[in-house]
C-alpha positions in Angstrom: 0.0 0.0 0.0 1.3 3.5 -0.6 2.7 5.1 2.5 2.4 8.8 3.3 5.3 11.0 3.8 6.8 10.8 7.3 4.9 7.6 8.1 6.3 4.1 8.2 4.9 0.5 8.0 5.2 -2.0 10.8 7.9 -3.8 8.9 9.9 -0.6 8.6 9.4 0.3 12.2 10.9 -3.1 13.2 14.0 -2.2 11.2 14.8 0.8 13.4 18.0 0.6 15.4 16.1 1.3 18.6 13.8 -1.6 18.1 15.5 -4.1 20.4 14.7 -7.8 19.8 16.6 -11.1 19.5 18.4 -10.9 16.2 17.2 -14.3 14.9 13.6 -13.5 15.9 14.0 -10.0 14.4 15.0 -11.4 11.0 12.1 -13.8 11.1 9.5 -11.2 11.9 10.7 -8.8 9.3 10.7 -11.5 6.7 7.2 -12.5 7.5 5.8 -9.0 7.8 7.5 -7.5 4.8 7.4 -10.3 2.3 6.3 -13.9 3.1 2.7 -13.3 4.2 0.3 -11.2 2.1 -2.3 -8.9 3.6 -5.0 -11.5 2.8 -2.9 -14.1 4.5 -2.7 -12.0 7.6 -6.5 -11.7 7.5 -6.9 -15.4 7.4 -4.3 -15.8 10.2 -6.2 -13.2 12.3 -9.5 -15.2 11.8 -7.7 -18.4 12.9 -6.4 -16.7 16.1 -9.8 -15.3 16.9 -11.7 -18.5 16.5 -9.0 -20.6 18.3 -9.1 -18.3 21.3 -12.9 -18.7 21.4 -12.6 -22.5 21.5 -10.2 -22.6 24.3 -12.9 -22.2 26.9 -14.4 -25.6 26.1 -14.2 -28.4 23.5 -18.0 -29.1 23.5 -18.6 -26.2 21.3 -18.6 -26.6 17.5 -16.0 -23.8 17.2 -13.4 -26.3 16.2 -15.1 -26.6 12.9 -14.6 -23.0 12.2 -11.0 -23.3 13.3 -10.5 -26.0 10.7 -12.2 -23.8 8.1 -9.7 -21.1 8.8 -6.8 -23.5 8.9 -7.4 -25.4 5.7 -6.8 -22.5 3.2 -3.4 -21.7 4.9 -2.2 -25.2 4.9 -3.3 -25.9 1.3 -1.7 -22.6 0.0 1.6 -23.4 1.8 1.9 -27.0 0.7 0.9 -26.2 -3.0 3.2 -23.2 -3.1 6.1 -25.3 -1.8 5.4 -28.2 -4.1 4.9 -26.0 -7.2 7.8 -23.6 -6.5 8.1 -21.3 -9.5 11.4 -20.2 -11.0 11.6 -17.2 -13.3 14.5 -15.0 -14.6 14.3 -11.4 -13.4 16.2 -8.5 -14.8 15.9 -4.8 -14.2 17.4 -1.4 -15.1 18.3 0.2 -11.8 18.7 4.0 -11.7 22.0 5.2 -10.3 20.7 8.6 -9.0 17.5 10.2 -8.0 16.2 13.3 -6.1 14.2 13.8 -3.0 10.4 13.4 -3.4 10.8 12.7 -7.2 9.2 9.3 -8.1 11.3 6.8 -10.0 10.2 3.8 -12.0 12.4 0.7 -12.1 11.8 -1.2 -15.3 11.9 -4.9 -14.8 11.3 -8.0 -16.8 10.1 -11.5 -15.7 10.9 -14.3 -18.1 9.4 -17.8 -17.7 12.1 -20.4 -18.8 9.9 -23.3 -17.6 8.0 -25.8 -19.9 4.8 -24.9 -18.3 3.0 -21.6 -17.6 3.6 -19.8 -14.3 0.7 -18.2 -12.4 0.3 -15.2 -10.1 3.8 -13.8 -10.5 5.1 -10.4 -9.5 8.1 -8.5 -8.3 8.7 -5.9 -5.7 11.2 -4.2 -3.4 11.0 -5.4 0.1 12.9 -4.3 3.3 13.4 -0.8 1.8 15.3 1.7 3.9 13.2 3.9 6.1 13.9 6.9 3.8 12.3 5.1 0.8 8.6 4.5 -0.1 7.2 2.1 -2.6 4.5 4.0 -4.5 2.1 1.1 -4.6 1.7 -2.6 -3.7 3.7 -5.0 -6.0 1.9 -5.7 -9.2 0.9 -9.3 -9.8 0.6 -10.9 -13.3 -2.1 -13.5 -13.6 -0.1 -15.9 -15.9 3.2 -15.9 -17.8 3.1 -18.5 -20.7 6.0 -20.8 -21.4 9.0 -18.9 -22.8 7.3 -15.5 -22.5 8.5 -12.3 -20.9 6.5 -9.7 -19.0 7.6 -6.1 -18.6 6.4 -3.6 -16.0 7.6 -1.0 -13.6 8.2 -0.7 -9.8 7.9 2.9 -8.5 9.8 4.2 -5.5 9.9 7.6 -3.9 13.1 8.7 -2.1 12.3 10.8 1.0 15.8 11.8 2.1 19.0 12.5 0.3 22.0 10.2 0.9 23.8 7.1 -0.3 21.9 3.8 0.0 22.4 0.2 -0.6 19.1 -0.9 -2.0 17.7 -4.4 -1.7 17.4 -6.4 -4.8 14.1 -6.9 -6.6 12.4 -10.1 -5.5 10.2 -12.1 -7.9 7.4 -14.0 -6.2 4.3 -16.1 -6.8 1.1 -15.9 -4.8 -0.4 -19.1 -6.4 -2.7 -20.6 -5.5 -4.8 -18.6 -2.9 -2.8 -15.3 -2.6 -2.0 -16.0 1.0 1.8 -16.5 0.8 4.5 -15.1 -1.4 6.8 -17.9 -2.7 10.3 -16.6 -3.8 10.9 -17.2 -7.5 14.0 -15.1 -8.2 16.1 -12.2 -7.0 18.5 -9.6 -8.3 21.6 -8.4 -6.5 21.5 -5.3 -4.3 22.4 -2.0 -6.0 23.8 1.4 -4.9 21.6 4.4 -5.1 22.4 8.1 -4.6 19.6 10.5 -3.7 20.5 14.1 -4.6 18.9 17.1 -2.8 16.1 18.9 -4.6 16.1 22.6 -5.0 14.1 25.4 -6.6 16.3 27.4 -9.1 17.3 30.9 -8.1 17.0 33.4 -11.0 19.1 36.2 -9.6 21.8 36.2 -6.9 23.5 39.3 -5.7 27.0 38.4 -4.7 29.9 40.9 -4.4 32.3 39.7 -7.1 36.1 40.2 -7.4 39.1 38.4 -8.9 42.3 37.2 -7.3 45.5 35.7 -8.5 45.2 31.9 -8.8 48.4 29.8 -8.8 47.9 27.3 -11.6 45.6 29.6 -13.5 43.7 28.0 -16.2 44.4 24.5 -14.8 41.8 25.2 -12.2 39.1 25.8 -14.7 37.0 23.5 -16.8 38.9 24.1 -20.1 35.7 24.9 -21.9 36.3 27.3 -24.8 39.1 29.1 -22.8 42.2 30.8 -24.2 44.7 33.0 -22.4 44.7 36.8 -23.1 47.7 38.2 -24.9 49.1 41.3 -23.0 52.4 42.1 -24.7 56.0 41.0 -25.4 59.2 40.9 -23.4 62.7 39.7 -23.8 63.4 36.0 -23.9 64.6 34.5 -20.6 66.1 31.0 -20.6 63.5 28.5 -19.6 60.6 30.3 -21.4 58.4 27.9 -23.5 59.5 27.8 -27.1 55.9 28.0 -28.3 55.7 31.5 -26.8 58.6 32.9 -28.9 57.4 35.7 -31.2 59.6 35.3 -34.3 58.3 38.5 -35.9 59.3 40.6 -32.9 62.7 38.7 -32.9 63.2 39.7 -36.5 62.4 43.4 -35.8 64.4 43.7 -32.6 67.3 41.3 -33.6 67.0 39.5 -30.3 64.7 36.8 -29.0 61.3 38.0 -27.7 58.4 36.0 -26.2 54.7 36.7 -25.9 53.1 37.3 -22.5 49.7 36.0 -21.6 47.4 36.8 -18.7 45.4 33.7 -17.5 45.6 33.4 -13.7 43.0 35.9 -12.4 39.6 34.3 -11.7 36.7 34.6 -9.4 36.6 31.9 -6.7 33.5 31.7 -4.5 33.5 29.7 -1.3 30.1 28.2 -0.2 30.3 27.5 3.5 27.5 25.1 4.6 26.6 25.0 8.3 25.9 21.5 9.5 25.7 22.2 13.3 22.2 21.1 14.5 23.2 20.3 18.1 20.7 17.4 18.1 21.4 13.7 17.8 18.1 12.2 16.6 16.2 13.6 13.6 12.5 14.2 14.3 11.5 12.2 11.2 13.0 10.0 8.5 13.2 13.1 6.4 15.9 14.5 8.7 16.2 17.9 10.3 14.0 20.4 8.5 16.4 23.4 8.9 19.5 21.4 7.9 17.8 19.9 4.8 16.5 23.4 3.9 20.1 24.7 4.1 21.4 21.9 1.9 18.7 22.6 -0.6 19.4 26.3 -0.7 23.2 25.6 -1.0 22.4 23.4 -4.1 20.3 26.3 -5.5 23.1 28.8 -5.0 25.6 26.4 -6.6 23.2 26.0 -9.6 23.0 29.8 -10.0 26.8 30.2 -9.8 27.4 27.4 -12.2 25.7 29.5 -14.9 28.5 32.1 -14.5 32.3 32.1 -14.9 33.1 31.2 -11.3 35.2 28.6 -9.6 33.2 27.1 -6.7 34.7 25.8 -3.4 32.4 24.0 -1.1 33.2 23.8 2.6 31.0 21.6 4.8 31.9 20.3 8.2 29.8 17.4 9.1 30.9 14.1 10.7 33.8 14.6 8.2 35.2 17.8 6.8 34.3 18.1 3.1 36.3 20.5 1.0 35.5 20.3 -2.7 36.6 22.5 -5.6 34.5 22.6 -8.7 35.3 24.1 -12.1 33.1 26.3 -14.1 29.9 25.7 -16.0 27.0 23.3 -15.3 29.1 20.1 -15.9 30.5 20.5 -12.4 27.2 21.1 -10.7 26.6 17.4 -10.6 29.8 17.0 -8.6 28.6 19.6 -6.0 25.2 17.9 -5.7 26.9 14.5 -5.1 28.9 16.0 -2.3 25.8 17.6 -0.8 23.9 14.3 -1.0 26.4 12.7 1.4 26.9 15.6 3.9 25.6 14.8 7.3 24.7 16.9 10.3 26.9 17.1 13.4 26.1 17.5 17.1 29.5 19.1 17.8 30.3 22.6 16.8 32.2 22.1 13.5 33.6 25.6 13.0 36.7 24.8 15.0 37.6 22.4 12.1 36.1 24.5 9.4 37.7 27.8 10.2 41.4 26.6 9.7 40.6 24.9 6.4 38.8 28.0 5.2 41.5 30.4 6.4 44.2 28.5 4.5 42.3 29.2 1.3 41.1 32.8 1.9 44.1 34.4 0.2 42.9 32.8 -3.1 39.1 33.2 -2.6 37.3 36.3 -4.0 33.9 35.9 -2.3 32.4 33.8 0.5 28.8 32.8 0.8 27.9 31.6 4.2 24.7 29.5 4.6 24.1 29.3 8.4 21.5 27.6 10.5 21.9 30.2 13.3 24.0 33.3 14.1 26.3 33.3 17.2 29.9 34.1 18.1 31.4 31.0 16.6 29.9 31.6 13.2 30.8 35.3 13.5 34.4 34.2 13.9 34.4 32.6 10.5 32.8 35.6 8.9 35.3 37.9 10.6 38.2 35.8 9.3 36.9 36.0 5.7 36.4 39.8 6.0 39.8 40.4 7.4 41.3 38.4 4.5 39.7 40.9 2.1 37.0 38.6 0.8 33.6 39.9 -0.2 30.9 38.4 2.0 27.2 37.3 1.8 25.6 35.8 4.9 22.3 33.8 4.6 20.7 32.4 7.7 18.1 29.6 7.1 16.0 29.7 10.2 12.5 30.3 11.5 12.4 32.8 14.4 15.1 34.7 16.1 18.8 33.8 16.1 20.9 33.1 19.2 22.7 36.4 18.8 21.1 39.4 17.1 21.6 39.1 13.4 22.3 42.9 13.2 25.8 42.2 14.4 26.6 40.6 11.0 26.3 44.0 9.3 29.6 45.0 10.9 31.3 42.6 8.5 29.1 42.8 5.4 26.0 44.6 4.2 24.8 41.5 2.4 22.9 39.7 5.2 19.5 37.8 4.7 17.4 35.5 6.8 15.3 32.9 4.9 12.4 30.9 6.3 12.2 27.1 5.9 8.8 27.4 4.1 10.2 29.8 1.6 13.0 27.3 0.7 10.6 24.3 0.5 8.0 26.1 -1.6 10.3 27.8 -4.0 9.7 31.3 -2.5 13.4 32.2 -2.7 13.7 33.6 -6.3 16.4 36.2 -5.6 19.1 36.4 -3.0 
């Protein structure tokens, strides 16, 4: 059955780490709840339990006849399903990446290699992570003739970004009475990356400047780029031969080389705040403020990727992420992949983030800080960037007042904004 956002099935609840149970019993219960017994099978089992409890009080009642009536279908379905175990070949095209709340369809094929038709066959994803929903109950095909192949899709909806090891597709048969699912084939598990979703920002006001970049054009994406000619000078031993200007050599009667300017670029650092101060997310979707900050960071990176900028991403989660992207939209995918794996932290990360940022400030032109709050530790990072001569923009993703008055940020930059969580989620941030 489809599951609403933020809700979980009983089988998913039993997979939680805080659900303490004997490991062997845990595996058995999850297998029964998630796969082996169908909803109709549990209905029959419930009827059997109810009538059996009624007959415990005395054997002179004819309740045992009703108990037998409830027992017979289950026994028949189990024995026939075991005796006529189906075997099919299952294959699927698994997506490598997806986005939060964006439905995906996994195309799969069931092939019957047997010499007889197979009945009541289907395939589905069972034991999904808590952050994944299956859009509908697994589809069941009435019959697959000998040597035939049936194609259909299995829909999933990711609810949270991250890297996941997804369970393989399981082919099953509910023949003959749709009470049990008998395994008929399985694919291997597959890796799946869920990227953060974001609403595009059409205009972003960032103070821009250029700084000398050691390595110059090697830092860029090499897309349609050529260095700018700025003049000639005398040849110095060690200069590249390809830079010799033979016409100038003929006029001056001494070797001369061309000079090019290629090492001044605009590098923008995106500083993502991951300090939530809490250990347990309120829902499988994660911390709303942190997820909104990640989404807004992706939107800012998308807007910058359409310009001629180099992007440095700094994010201090459980691990410090420092990623440098080139220019143009080809590198936006790399930024989104990094953001997909960034986690929150319960310890203040700015002690680790500040030294890594300060080491790069002499090459960075502008710094965009996306904070979850405003306090003195975050102000320390902003002050270090301002004192290094970087242009600054501070964005606080938060509902309500900050720990320290946000007005103090204006001492370091006039570009200060506070954005609500609803505005980020609903696409209300069109300009920054």
